[in-house]
C-alpha positions as CSV (number, residue, x, y, z in Angstrom):
1,M,138.3,25.9,60.4
2,F,137.4,29.6,60.3
3,K,137.9,31.6,57.1
4,K,138.9,35.0,58.4
5,L,141.0,36.0,61.4
6,L,141.8,39.3,63.0
7,I,145.3,39.8,64.6
8,A,145.1,42.0,67.6
9,N,148.7,42.9,67.6
10,R,151.5,44.5,65.5
11,G,155.1,43.9,64.4
12,E,156.8,40.6,63.9
13,I,154.2,38.5,65.7
14,A,151.4,39.9,63.5
15,I,153.4,38.9,60.4
16,R,154.2,35.5,61.9
17,V,150.5,34.8,62.3
18,I,149.7,36.2,58.8
19,R,152.1,33.7,57.2
20,T,150.6,30.7,58.9
21,C,147.1,31.9,58.0
22,R,148.2,32.2,54.3
23,E,149.3,28.6,54.4
24,R,145.9,27.6,55.7
25,G,144.0,29.8,53.2
26,I,142.6,32.0,56.0
27,K,142.0,35.7,55.2
28,T,143.7,38.1,57.7
29,V,142.6,41.4,59.2
30,A,145.2,43.8,60.7
31,V,144.6,46.5,63.1
32,Y,146.9,49.5,63.5
33,S,147.5,52.8,65.4
34,E,148.5,56.1,64.0
35,A,152.2,55.2,64.4
36,D,151.7,52.0,62.4
37,R,149.9,53.3,59.2
38,D,152.8,52.2,57.0
39,A,153.8,49.1,59.0
40,L,154.6,45.9,57.3
41,H,151.8,43.9,59.0
42,V,149.3,46.4,57.6
43,R,150.6,45.9,54.1
44,M,150.7,42.1,54.3
45,A,147.2,41.6,55.7
46,D,144.1,41.2,53.4
47,E,142.4,44.0,55.3
48,A,143.4,46.6,57.9
49,Y,141.4,48.7,60.4
50,F,142.5,51.9,62.2
51,L,142.3,51.8,66.0
52,G,143.4,55.2,67.1
53,P,146.3,57.3,68.4
54,A,149.8,55.8,68.8
55,P,149.8,55.1,72.6
56,A,148.8,51.5,73.2
57,N,146.2,52.5,75.8
58,E,144.4,54.4,73.1
59,S,144.6,51.8,70.4
60,Y,145.9,48.2,70.8
61,L,144.8,47.9,74.4
62,V,141.2,49.2,73.8
63,A,139.2,45.9,73.6
64,D,136.1,47.6,72.3
65,K,137.9,49.0,69.3
66,V,139.5,45.6,68.5
67,L,136.1,43.8,68.8
68,A,134.4,46.5,66.6
69,A,137.1,45.9,63.9
70,A,136.5,42.2,64.1
71,K,132.7,42.6,63.7
72,D,133.0,45.1,60.9
73,S,135.4,42.9,59.0
74,G,133.5,39.7,59.5
75,A,136.4,38.0,61.3
76,E,135.4,34.8,63.0
77,A,138.4,34.6,65.3
78,I,141.0,36.9,67.0
79,H,144.6,36.0,67.5
80,P,146.1,38.2,70.3
81,G,149.8,37.4,69.7
82,Y,151.7,38.2,72.9
83,G,151.6,41.3,75.0
84,F,148.7,43.8,74.7
85,L,145.4,41.8,75.2
86,S,146.9,38.3,75.0
87,E,146.6,37.5,78.7
88,N,143.5,39.7,79.4
89,A,140.8,37.3,80.8
90,A,138.1,40.0,80.3
91,F,139.0,40.3,76.6
92,S,138.9,36.5,76.2
93,Q,135.4,36.5,77.8
94,A,134.3,39.5,75.7
95,C,135.3,37.6,72.5
96,K,133.2,34.6,73.6
97,D,130.2,36.9,74.4
98,A,130.5,38.5,71.0
99,G,130.5,35.1,69.3
100,I,134.1,35.4,68.2
101,I,136.7,32.7,68.7
102,F,139.6,33.8,70.9
103,I,142.9,32.0,69.9
104,G,143.9,31.2,73.4
105,P,142.6,29.8,76.7
106,T,139.2,30.5,78.2
107,A,138.8,33.4,80.6
108,E,138.4,30.9,83.5
109,A,141.7,29.0,82.7
110,M,143.5,32.3,82.1
111,R,142.4,33.6,85.5
112,S,143.5,30.4,87.2
113,L,146.9,30.1,85.7
114,G,147.6,33.6,84.3
115,D,147.5,35.1,87.8
116,K,150.7,34.3,89.7
117,I,149.1,33.9,93.1
118,S,146.3,31.6,92.0
119,A,148.8,29.6,89.9
120,R,150.9,29.0,93.0
121,K,147.9,27.7,94.9
122,L,147.0,25.3,92.0
123,A,150.7,24.2,91.9
124,D,150.7,23.5,95.6
125,A,147.5,21.5,95.4
126,A,148.9,19.5,92.5
127,K,152.1,18.9,94.6
128,V,154.3,20.8,92.1
129,P,157.2,22.4,93.9
130,T,157.0,26.2,94.3
131,V,159.4,28.8,95.6
132,P,158.8,29.5,99.3
133,G,156.6,32.6,99.7
134,I,153.0,33.6,100.2
135,E,149.9,32.9,98.1
136,R,148.1,36.1,98.5
137,P,148.7,39.8,97.8
138,L,150.7,41.7,100.5
139,S,148.9,44.3,102.5
140,G,151.9,46.6,102.5
141,P,155.7,46.9,103.0
142,E,155.5,46.0,106.7
143,E,154.0,42.6,105.9
144,A,156.5,42.2,103.2
145,R,159.3,42.8,105.7
146,Q,157.8,40.2,108.2
147,V,157.5,37.5,105.5
148,A,161.1,38.3,104.3
149,D,162.4,37.9,107.8
150,E,160.8,34.5,108.0
151,I,161.9,33.0,104.7
152,G,165.2,34.8,104.6
153,Y,166.9,37.2,102.2
154,P,167.3,37.7,99.3
155,V,163.6,37.8,98.2
156,M,161.7,38.8,95.1
157,L,158.7,41.2,95.1
158,K,156.5,40.4,92.1
159,A,153.4,41.8,90.5
160,S,150.6,39.3,90.7
161,A,149.4,40.1,87.1
162,G,151.3,40.3,83.8
163,G,154.8,39.1,82.9
164,G,157.6,40.1,80.6
165,G,160.0,40.8,83.5
166,K,157.9,43.8,84.6
167,G,156.9,44.4,88.2
168,M,159.8,42.5,89.8
169,R,162.3,43.6,92.4
170,R,165.1,41.7,94.1
171,V,165.5,42.8,97.7
172,E,168.7,42.1,99.6
173,S,167.8,43.5,103.1
174,G,165.0,44.9,105.2
175,D,166.3,48.5,104.5
176,E,165.3,48.1,100.8
177,I,161.8,46.7,101.4
178,E,159.7,49.9,101.6
179,S,161.1,51.6,98.4
180,A,161.1,48.3,96.5
181,F,157.5,47.5,97.4
182,Q,156.4,51.0,96.3
183,M,158.2,50.7,93.0
184,T,156.9,47.2,92.3
185,Q,153.3,48.3,93.1
186,S,153.5,51.4,91.0
187,E,154.9,49.5,88.0
188,A,152.3,46.7,88.4
189,K,149.5,49.3,88.4
190,S,150.8,51.2,85.3
191,S,151.7,48.0,83.3
192,F,148.8,45.7,84.2
193,G,146.2,47.8,85.9
194,D,146.5,45.7,89.0
195,D,148.8,46.7,91.9
196,A,148.7,43.4,93.8
197,V,152.2,42.4,94.9
198,F,153.4,39.1,96.4
199,I,156.7,37.9,97.7
200,E,158.8,34.8,97.4
201,K,162.3,33.5,98.2
202,F,165.1,34.4,95.6
203,V,166.7,31.2,94.4
204,V,170.5,31.4,94.4
205,E,172.2,30.7,91.1
206,P,168.9,30.1,89.3
207,H,168.4,28.8,85.8
208,H,165.2,30.0,84.1
209,I,163.7,27.0,82.3
210,E,160.3,26.9,80.6
211,I,158.2,24.0,79.3
212,Q,156.1,24.6,76.1
213,I,152.7,22.9,76.2
214,L,149.7,22.4,73.9
215,G,146.3,21.5,75.3
216,D,143.1,20.9,73.3
217,Q,139.4,21.2,74.2
218,H,139.1,17.5,74.8
219,G,141.4,17.2,77.8
220,N,144.6,16.3,75.9
221,V,147.9,17.9,76.9
222,I,151.4,17.5,75.5
223,A,154.7,19.1,76.2
224,L,157.2,20.1,73.5
225,G,160.3,20.1,75.5
226,E,162.0,22.9,77.3
227,R,163.7,26.3,76.6
228,D,166.5,27.8,78.6
229,C,165.9,31.5,79.1
230,S,168.7,32.2,81.7
231,V,170.4,34.9,79.6
232,Q,168.3,37.9,80.7
233,R,168.7,41.5,81.7
234,R,166.4,43.1,84.3
235,H,164.3,39.9,84.2
236,Q,163.8,40.4,80.5
237,K,164.9,37.5,78.3
238,V,167.6,38.4,75.7
239,L,168.7,35.0,74.3
240,E,166.9,31.7,74.5
241,E,167.8,28.2,73.4
242,S,166.4,24.6,73.3
243,P,167.3,22.2,74.7
244,S,168.9,23.6,77.9
245,P,172.6,22.9,78.2
246,Y,172.2,22.7,82.0
247,V,169.1,20.6,82.8
248,A,169.7,16.9,83.5
249,E,167.5,14.4,81.7
250,E,165.8,13.3,84.9
251,T,165.0,16.9,85.9
252,R,163.6,17.5,82.4
253,E,161.3,14.6,82.6
254,K,160.0,15.6,86.1
255,M,159.4,19.2,84.9
256,I,157.5,18.0,81.8
257,N,155.3,15.7,83.9
258,A,154.6,18.5,86.4
259,A,153.7,20.9,83.6
260,I,151.3,18.5,82.0
261,Q,149.7,17.6,85.3
262,L,149.2,21.3,86.3
263,T,147.8,22.2,82.8
264,K,145.3,19.4,82.9
265,E,144.1,20.5,86.4
266,V,142.4,23.6,84.9
267,G,141.3,22.2,81.5
268,Y,143.7,24.5,79.6
269,A,143.2,24.7,75.9
270,G,145.8,26.4,73.6
271,A,149.5,27.1,73.6
272,G,151.0,28.0,77.0
273,T,154.3,28.0,78.8
274,L,155.1,27.0,82.4
275,E,158.1,28.7,83.8
276,F,160.4,27.1,86.4
277,L,163.6,28.0,88.3
278,V,166.2,25.2,88.6
279,D,168.8,25.6,91.3
280,R,172.4,24.5,91.4
281,D,171.3,21.1,92.8
282,Q,168.8,20.5,90.0
283,N,165.8,21.2,92.3
284,F,163.1,22.9,90.3
285,Y,160.3,25.3,91.4
286,F,157.2,26.4,89.5
287,L,157.1,30.2,89.0
288,E,154.1,31.0,86.7
289,M,152.3,30.2,83.5
290,N,152.2,32.4,80.5
291,A,148.8,31.7,79.0
292,R,149.7,32.7,75.5
293,L,152.4,32.2,72.8
294,Q,155.9,33.2,73.9
295,V,158.2,35.5,72.1
296,E,160.8,32.7,72.0
297,H,158.4,30.1,70.5
298,P,160.5,29.7,67.3
299,V,163.3,27.8,69.0
300,T,160.8,25.1,69.9
301,E,159.5,25.1,66.4
302,L,163.0,24.6,65.0
303,V,163.9,21.6,67.2
304,T,160.4,19.9,66.9
305,G,159.4,20.9,63.4
306,I,155.9,21.9,64.7
307,D,154.3,25.2,63.7
308,L,152.8,26.4,67.1
309,V,150.6,29.0,65.5
310,K,149.1,26.4,63.2
311,E,148.4,24.2,66.2
312,Q,146.8,27.1,68.0
313,L,144.4,27.5,65.0
314,Y,143.5,23.8,65.1
315,I,142.9,23.8,68.8
316,A,140.7,27.0,68.6
317,A,138.6,25.4,65.9
318,G,137.8,22.5,68.2
319,E,140.1,19.9,66.7
320,P,141.9,17.3,69.0
321,L,145.7,17.6,69.2
322,R,147.3,16.2,66.1
323,F,150.2,14.8,68.1
324,K,150.7,12.5,71.0
325,Q,153.5,12.8,73.6
326,E,155.4,10.0,72.1
327,D,155.4,11.8,68.7
328,I,157.3,14.7,70.1
329,V,161.0,14.4,69.3
330,S,163.6,17.2,69.7
331,F,166.3,17.1,67.1
332,G,169.3,19.4,67.1
333,H,169.7,22.7,68.9
334,A,168.2,26.2,68.4
335,L,169.2,29.6,69.6
336,E,167.2,32.9,69.4
337,C,168.8,36.4,69.8
338,R,166.4,39.2,70.3
339,I,167.7,42.2,68.3
340,Y,166.6,45.4,69.9
341,A,167.0,49.1,68.9
342,E,169.0,50.0,72.0
343,D,172.3,51.5,72.9
344,A,174.0,48.6,74.5
345,E,177.0,50.8,75.4
346,N,174.8,53.2,77.3
347,N,172.9,51.0,79.7
348,F,170.8,49.6,76.9
349,M,168.8,52.7,76.5
350,P,166.1,52.5,73.8
351,S,167.2,53.9,70.4
352,P,164.0,54.7,68.4
353,G,164.2,56.1,64.9
354,K,164.1,55.3,61.3
355,I,165.6,52.2,59.8
356,E,167.8,53.5,56.9
357,A,169.0,50.2,55.7
358,V,168.9,46.5,56.7
359,R,170.5,43.4,55.4
360,N,169.3,40.2,57.0
361,P,171.6,37.2,57.4
362,E,170.8,34.1,55.2
363,G,172.0,30.6,54.7
364,P,171.4,27.1,56.1
365,G,169.6,27.0,59.4
366,V,168.9,30.7,59.7
367,R,165.5,32.3,60.3
368,I,164.5,35.9,60.8
369,D,161.2,37.0,62.3
370,S,161.0,40.7,61.7
371,A,158.7,43.5,60.6
372,V,161.2,46.2,59.7
373,F,162.3,47.4,56.3
374,P,164.3,50.5,55.0
375,G,162.2,53.5,55.9
376,S,160.2,51.9,58.7
377,E,160.1,53.4,62.2
378,I,161.1,52.0,65.6
379,S,158.5,53.9,67.6
380,I,158.9,55.3,71.0
381,Y,155.4,54.0,71.9
382,Y,156.2,50.2,71.6
383,D,158.8,47.6,72.5
384,P,162.0,48.5,70.6
385,M,162.5,45.0,69.1
386,I,163.8,45.0,65.6
387,A,163.8,41.3,64.9
388,K,164.3,37.8,66.3
389,L,167.3,36.0,64.8
390,I,166.9,32.2,65.2
391,V,169.3,29.6,64.1
392,W,169.4,25.8,64.1
393,G,172.2,23.3,64.1
394,R,172.8,19.6,64.7
395,T,174.7,20.3,67.9
396,R,174.9,23.2,70.4
397,R,178.4,24.0,69.2
398,E,177.4,24.1,65.6
399,T,174.4,26.3,66.5
400,I,176.7,28.8,68.3
401,E,179.0,29.0,65.4
402,R,176.2,29.5,63.0
403,M,174.7,32.3,65.1
404,R,178.1,34.0,65.3
405,R,178.2,33.9,61.5
406,A,174.7,35.2,61.1
407,L,175.3,38.1,63.5
408,R,178.4,39.1,61.5
409,E,176.3,39.2,58.4
410,Y,173.5,41.2,60.0
411,R,173.5,44.9,59.0
412,I,171.1,47.6,60.4
413,D,171.6,51.3,59.8
414,G,169.8,54.2,61.2
415,V,169.4,53.1,64.9
416,K,171.7,51.7,67.5
417,H,171.3,48.0,68.1
418,N,172.6,45.2,70.3
419,I,174.2,43.0,67.7
420,L,177.7,43.5,69.1
421,F,176.4,42.7,72.5
422,H,175.1,39.3,71.3
423,Q,178.4,38.6,69.7
424,A,180.1,39.2,73.1
425,V,177.6,36.8,74.8
426,L,178.4,34.1,72.3
427,A,182.2,34.7,72.8
428,D,181.9,34.3,76.6
429,E,183.5,31.0,77.7
430,R,180.7,30.6,80.4
431,F,178.0,30.6,77.7
432,I,180.0,28.4,75.4
433,T,180.4,25.7,78.1
434,G,176.8,26.2,79.4
435,K,178.0,27.2,82.9
436,F,175.9,30.3,83.5
437,D,172.7,31.3,85.3
438,T,170.4,34.3,85.3
439,S,173.1,36.6,86.7
440,F,175.2,36.0,83.6
441,I,174.7,39.4,82.0
442,E,175.2,41.3,85.3
443,T,178.6,39.6,85.7
444,M,179.8,40.1,82.1
445,G,181.6,43.3,83.1
446,E,182.9,45.5,80.3
447,W,181.5,43.3,77.6
448,N,182.7,45.6,74.8
449,K,186.3,44.6,75.7
450,A,185.5,40.9,75.0
451,G,187.0,41.1,71.5
452,H,184.3,43.4,70.2
453,P,185.5,47.0,70.8
454,A,182.8,49.6,70.7
455,G,182.7,51.8,67.6
456,L,184.6,49.4,65.3
457,E,182.0,49.8,62.6
458,K,182.6,53.5,62.5
459,V,186.3,53.0,62.3
460,A,185.8,50.6,59.4
461,L,183.7,53.1,57.5
462,I,186.2,55.9,58.1
463,A,189.1,53.6,56.9
464,A,187.1,52.7,53.8
465,A,186.4,56.3,53.0
466,I,190.1,57.3,53.4
467,A,191.2,54.4,51.2
468,S,188.8,55.3,48.5
469,Q,190.0,59.0,48.5
470,E,193.6,57.9,48.0
471,L,192.7,56.4,44.7
472,T,193.2,58.6,41.6
473,P,190.4,58.6,38.9
474,E,192.8,56.5,36.7
475,Q,193.3,53.9,39.4
476,S,189.6,53.8,40.1
477,N,188.8,53.1,36.4
478,E,191.7,50.6,36.2
479,N,190.4,48.7,39.3
480,K,186.9,48.7,37.9
481,S,187.9,47.2,34.6
482,S,190.4,44.8,36.1
483,K,188.1,43.5,38.7
484,G,185.2,42.5,36.5
485,G,183.2,45.7,36.9
486,V,183.5,46.0,40.7
487,S,184.0,49.6,41.7
488,A,186.9,50.8,43.8
489,W,184.6,52.1,46.4
490,R,183.2,48.6,46.9
491,L,186.6,47.1,47.0
492,A,187.8,49.6,49.6
493,G,184.5,49.9,51.5
494,R,183.6,46.4,52.4
495,K,183.6,47.0,56.1
496,E,183.1,43.3,56.8
497,S,186.7,42.7,55.8
498,L,187.8,45.0,58.6
499,L,185.6,43.5,61.3
């Protein structure tokens, strides 16, 4: 096992990697931009190296700067986290050429499975079902219209490279093809540096299911069950859970076998996720592979008890997998809510700014992956995620109840956030019963009327302030002495009692 590792990322995933490295006795090296000088991952790492200005394309995305920091620090390995350079085959190859271990798949495997078009070809060759479409980039909107007419509307236009819900457009008719193609191509170019676009049939009432796999350098591959990621907005996941409340056991087994078979085809080594769509008749179709760690990996860790980052380190060090497929047992249920700095009442617009105060929920079965603290900034330059709130319970019902409790305890001041929105999701009968698909959020309607009226926190604060002003100094002192030293302000101002 290597002794020093550089983390080519920021925020909560950088801290997540640092914590596992500490358990293994591995020294950590952070990198940071101008916007992240005071970031928590910089403070927690053993060393930190400055990359450049705040924009990612001048700092975190500049492979030469990251490699220079690794060489200067003496780091033997680089963990890319997710996003940024994590699925960049050229960076994986550059690490190898520099004699530095890349915590992830080889460049060859990444090119084979990381590119959506080549991954579809491999899936077809392995007889893994794929969504009807084409296996090459479109030449332009006219060809897109021809293919759409053949396979039938609605269709999806997708960027060949990248992921994270970017570069995707649903098209309902031929009239929308040209503008949708241009927008998809433009977003693909700006996000991934590759404007290749392909087309596939849109699956009606789809459920987004993914299989977590681990493969080592000796040809062994195992699957760690599935995650249901159907609660998403604009193709971006918002809430994830494991196991899926929708997938039948027979379908689950077939998807797991397909995922293992496809992963073995390319000699994949590392952690990866194969994504599928499951229709209303339990037919499943391979979509793509994310050749990296996923944002939602903690739900798999909670139900299996396996630290995926730790296994990544063992695999990268050349060790064989420490588990066999029969060792993988899923126990209980886990949910993850992505807590974003965004105005959920205003079309989920980003809400950057300074975190003035934060109080994390605690208690049995509750986990927070976060990098914020009072005084830290949610920057305009990066993803507005504040934290990932993950809970575990023995049953799905218990897990939902625990998540509701945790969300009620969560307090974040200084920026707008989507906590009330998550509460509305968990109060929706369709979610509670598991009868939902990827259109769930679109069909929620006026979610802030679902027992969570917008602005209630402000109302509570105003009410508390009025109540405290009505107390005379004598009443205030009397309350303080009669209540064991608790001030009148605290008695009147506990806004939780009003929520």
